[in-house]
C-alpha angles and dihedrals in degrees: 000000000000124000140158120250107237136195088260087067096055103081092035092053093046098047095038088048092048091056092047087047089078092211096323136057095100136287128310099228092048091047092053091047094049096046093046091049092049093056091044093059100044152328120302119201123196114205128187116233093255090066090073135069109253092242095051112121123242130177131205119242118199148157115239123197148059116310092212095048110135101227112032118158121183122164133183090249089061091057093052092044090061090056091049092051093046093049090051090055096051121096112259092250093057125079133180111243099174146001133229135190125244097228148338118275141126090277101018101057087070094044106134097026094104092041089052093048091052100037101036094236122136122242115234118231087238138095128197082239130010093223131041121271133184105240141054088228091061088051096050102088095245092295090144087073094053107100113238096006112153116204121221116195130173123192140179136172149113137092124282093281096044105031116145133174133167153127128259123194127179139059113009095238093047094048092047090051091053091053092048090053090047089057089058092051090049092057099266112320143043136183114242137194112189154154108023110212136162119275087241092058093045091050094050096046105028135056112277113198094026096127093050090048092053091050092049091048090049091053090050089055094044092048101039106013126219095342092051092053093048091050092048091055094039089234132136140220108259101178143008129185150098120305105246096173133023127175128176129167134164114247122172092342094310136103108245122186153096142255121212125191129205093228122127091258092056090232114205127185124193121199142189095188086305124050108268106178140011122204130188126181087000092300127112107245102173139007139191129302084047105090112251113182136174124218132187117252086261090056101256118141110259119197119217092249091061101048113113137183113271095031120131106228142171126218123211128193124202116186115239092243090066092059136077101245136172123231091257090075088071099047107105094199091066091060097057098089090052094044087055092049093051097036094232139090119241106145118131114269098239137038128226 
């Protein structure tokens, strides 16, 4: 199915994306601004995966960095520059036919909309992962397991005094690490275009339908509020209370921290951009890739970077089986950097 993205989709995509962001995935105000601007400058077409030939080439567009970084600077020209750099790096017999986002989030669900409006490429109704995740490796469709795969990643971002752009080619982990470090040099965030693959590969290893799901979820929230969104995802409220402690620091281009409530269960959430674990009564109750998301007391999605002490918040849990997830969410090796950051193990028991 092919359809045009309309202004009626903007808030739904942003708020549905924010909920699926699980604490990360960018900021709501920035997501609304970016999506609105994209539709103002041109037409954005959303195509389902079956509208393409299996061997058509798509690339992932993403934002890499820490949402709470103090000096981020990302401009439309940076987004287009990443496409230019990536196209220059492709062999002459290869051509990009479409773009896809890396994940759902307040900003990231609409990743690719501006690129599409300016370049005339369609956006695929597919994300590398149907929820937000903290690393480029988790958003790379399991390519690190493909023998001989060579990653190509282009990035750009930063203000006049901190602008960086470049290309990284090589092993997936090494190239992703270079981009993450570039985001730090740029002041906190960079735009990225990376890892061209066939639509067939992206469909088999990613999350087809993820953009439509975010928009439907957003409409459920807009129409019926907090309760409508929880029903849509078949989740449940797992905690409610006042934030008694909040800590957030930037580490390696990521937001690392925790949220503690004053409820009777002593609820504690850890996050690396996204919420990773939830503990109550000193026992682990839920772990990523289950969706853990905070909401204001009024029921508005609240990303981890905007939680503050003294806030009244609600915490919702959605089991992983209710989400559109890529295979990377069940690869234990991709959790190790975050287990080291948080000082606890929470990776899934078995790989896929």
